[in-house]
N, C-alpha and C positions, 0 to 999 in steps of 0.2 A: 674833223670828225665826220662831217656829212659826206665828204668825198670818200673817206675810208669805208663808211657804211654802204655807199653806193657801189664801190668796187666789190665788196663782199657779196652784196645782193646779186650782182652780175655773175658771180661765181657759184651762186646757189647757196649762199649762207646769209642768214638774217640775224643780226646782232641786236640784243636788247640789253641796255645797261641797267643793272640792278642796283649796284652801289659803286660810286666813283672811286678810283684809286688815289694814291698819293704821289706827289712829285711830278717830274717832267716825263714826256714821252721817252721811252727807253729804246735803245738799239739792241738788236738780238743777232750778233754775228754767230756763225757756225761755231759750235763748241760751248755755247752758253748753256748753263744748267738752269732749268725752271722747275720750281716746286709749287704744286697746286693741288687743291681739292677739286673733285669733279662729281657731278651727279648726272647720270644718263637716263633719259626718259623717252618713252614713246610720245607721239604728239597728243595722245589722249590723256597724258599725265602719268601713265603707268611707269613706275621707277624700275629700271633694270639693275643699275649699280649705283652705289654711293660710297665714295672712298672714306667717308666719315663713319660708316657702319660696317663696311665689308670685313668679313672675318672676325667680327666682334672687336675691332680696333680702329681707331681713327688715324690711319696712316696716309699721308698725302702721296700723290704721284710725283715722280721725278723723271724728267726728260733731258737728254742732251740734244740740243738742236743740231740738225745737219747730219744725224746718224741714221737717216732713212727709217724712222719709226714706222711701223706697219700702218698706223692710222694717221696719215699725213695731215688730215684736217685739224688735228689738235695743234700741231705746230703752226698751221696757217692762222688760226684764231688767236692763239696766245700772243703772237707778235703784234697784235692790235691792242694789247692791254697794258695797264700800268700796275705796279705793285699794289697789293691789297684790293684791287678792283674785283668786283663780282659781276659777271655778265652771262647772259643766256644766249646760246647760239643754236638756231634751228638750221640743220644741215640737210641738204637734199640727199637722196639715195646714193648718188654717184660718189658721195664722200663717206658713206657709212657702211658700204658693202662688206668691209673687212672687220667691222666691229665685233661680230660674234666670236671670231678667233682671238681678237685682242682681249675681249671680256673673259673668255675661257682661261687664258693665260693669267690674267690679273686675279681671277677667282682662285686658280690653283695656288698662286703665290700667297694669297691671304689665308689659304687653308694649310700652308706649309708643304705644298706638294711641288713637284717638278713643273715649272711653268709650261713646258712643252708636252706634258702628259696628255695623252689622248689625241694628239695631232699626228697626222700621217706624215710619212717621209716624202713630202711634195710641197710645192709652193702654195701660198695662200689662195690664189685664184683657183687652183685645182681643187683645194679643199672645199671651197664654196660650192662648186658644182658636183661634189661627191655627195653620197647619201649617208656619210659617216656621222653618227651622233656626236655632239659635243659634250654630252653628259648633263645638259641642262635643258629642260623643256622650252623655256623662253628663248634661249639662244638657238635651239634647233628651229623654232618657228620663225625667228628673225632671219636665220640663214636661208630657210626655204622661201621666205617672202620678204626680201629686203625692203626697207622703208625709211623715210626721213627720221632723224633722231634729234633730240634736244639735249645739248650739253651745257650744263650750268657749271661755270668754272670760277673758282676763287684763286687768283694768282697770289701766292704767299711770298715767294722770294725769287729773285733773279740774280744768278751768280755768273760773272763774266768768265770767259775761258782762262784757265790757269790758276783760278782762285780756289779750287777744290780738287779732291782726289777722285779720279774716275771710279764709278761703280763697275763691278764685274761685267754687267750686261752691255756697258758702253765701250768695252775694250775690243781691240782687234783679236783675232784668233791667236796670234803669236803672243800678245800681251797676256791673254788668259792662261795659256800653257805655262808661261813663265811665272805667273802668280800662284798657281795651284800648289806647288811645294811649300811656298810661304804660308798659304792658308792651312795646309796640313800641319805644319810645324806649330803654328799659332794655336790650332785646335788641340794638339798634344799638350802644349804648355798649359792651356786653360784647364784641360782634364786633370793634369797633375796637381793643379792648384785647387781642385775640387769645384771649379766653376763649370758644372756639367751642362747647364742650359746654354751658356755662352759657347762651350766647346761643341755642343750639338749644332748650333747655328753655323759655326765655322765649317764643320764637316759637311753640313747640308749645302753651304755655298760652294764648296769645292766640287761636290758631286754635281750640282746644277750646272756649274761652269763646264765641266767635262761632258756632261750629257748634251749640253748645247752644241759642243763641237762634234760629238758623236753622231748627232742627228744629220750632220752633213756628209757622213760616210755611209757606205753600203755595209749592212751587217755581215760580219764574217771576213771582211777585207782586212788587210794588214793594219791599216791606220785605225780602223774600228776596234780591232782586238787590242792594239796598243793602248788606246784610250780606256778600254774596258779594264785592262790590267791596272791602270791608274785609279779607276773608280773603285775597284773591289776593296782595297785596304781602307779607303775613306768610308765606304759603306759599312764595313765591319766595325770601324771605330764609332760610326754613327749608331750602329746597333748596340754597342757596349753602353753608350750614353742612354739609349732608350731602355735597355735592361734596368739601369739604375733608376730610371724614371717610371718604371712599372708598365711600359708600353710593350707588353710581351707579345701580343698578336702581330704587331708591326715588325718586331724582331723576327718572328717565325716567318713572316712573308718575305722579308728581305734576305734572310739567310737561305731560305729555300730557293730564291732566284739565283743566289751565288752558287749553291750546290748543283743546281740544274746545269750550270755552265762549267763548274770546276768541281768534279766529284771527289777530289782529294783535298779539299780545303778544310783542314782540321778546325780552324778557328770558326768557320761557319757552322760546322756540326756542333762544336762545343757551345757556342752561344745559343743555337737553336735548342739544344738539349736543356740548357738552363731555363730558357723561355717556356718550353713544354712542361718542365717540372713545376714552374711557377703557376701554371694554369691547370695543374692536376692531370696533365696528359702523361700518365706514368709509363704506358707502353711505348709511346713515341720517344719519351725522354731516355728510357733505358736503351732503346735501339740506337739513338744518336750517341749516347755515351759509349756504347759498345763500338760504334764506328770510330769514335775518337781514339779508343785504345788500339784498334786495328791500324789506324794511320800513324799514331805516335804513342807507343807503349810507355815512353818516359812520363806521360801524364797520368800514370796509374794512381798515384797518391791524390792528385787533384780530383780525378774522377771519383775515386772512392769517397772522398770528403763530400762531394756534391751528392752522391747517392745516399750517403748516411743522412745528410740534411733533408733530402727529399723523403726518405723513409720515416724520419722523425716527424716531419710535417704531416705525412699521411696518417701515422699513428695518432697524432694529436687531433687531427680532424675526425678520425673514426671514433675516438673517445668522446669528443665533443658531441658528435651526432648521437651516440648511444645515450649520453646523458640527456640530450634534448628530447629524445623519443621514449625514454624510460617511463613506464607507467602509462603511456599514451593509450594503450588498449587494455589496461588493467581495470577491473570493476571498481567503481567509486567506493570509498570507505562507508561503512554502515553509519547511519545517523541515529542518535538516541531519540526515542519518542516518549511522550508522557501519557499516562493512562488516565 
């Protein structure tokens, strides 16, 4: 233990045992999966991230060792731990320079966004030296002025290679491409079964997987376009789920992005029209429904049904508002007085 602590210290890492773990010292060959909770703090105690509270959920971090995770120091310190151990690691700046980018991705994931959203098409080192905002003031400050960080880690579980199914992020590019059709089909099945939340998650995972691959290609190139054509149907299915969940503005945003690239995508216009109708954007809804009919006249009955439903909702709303404001500006009734 003392020899291990001395080796870490020489590498610019100071370990403080908070709670001892259980069992014998573990081996961590490449391909081992580690599951752990972490809290990241500045040396003055300011907490940047905590996996127990991030995104309003207590979801532990999972890593596959040997996959060249962007924050290499996490792998370095975890292999010194036992299961159920809690330790605090103070790491010099040379180990923490990439943390702002890692944190941005983890925050995006916890918020249900693309983990690569907001990151430029360049390597991590280039991003560090750019003036591009990460969308979080604390991370922008840390990126501009790198400093030592304290990682408090609780090692929950260690799974040897071959004892678990690989997560999407840990797969090779070829494995990801092969998996996407399966994810798509699983999402469709869940949707048919009425499991909308689960289907949404499936579609999101497929989109994130393809977006990750697309980030490695130059926009507009053949490979990029091919991936985008795979993303689009997944994104439209995702939008259908979001429509059913009442996330109308998100639907409008995603469908608009599809229409910007594919002006004849009738499904994107149709879903955006329904979302506009749901948030009382009558003019925009009518314009989108008209475009749907231009692109596919066979949808006339479906569009007519949606328009009737929208008009009925508008009449009901107007009637409700008239009732609410009726008599608001009328003189108050006369009151009787005694002589």
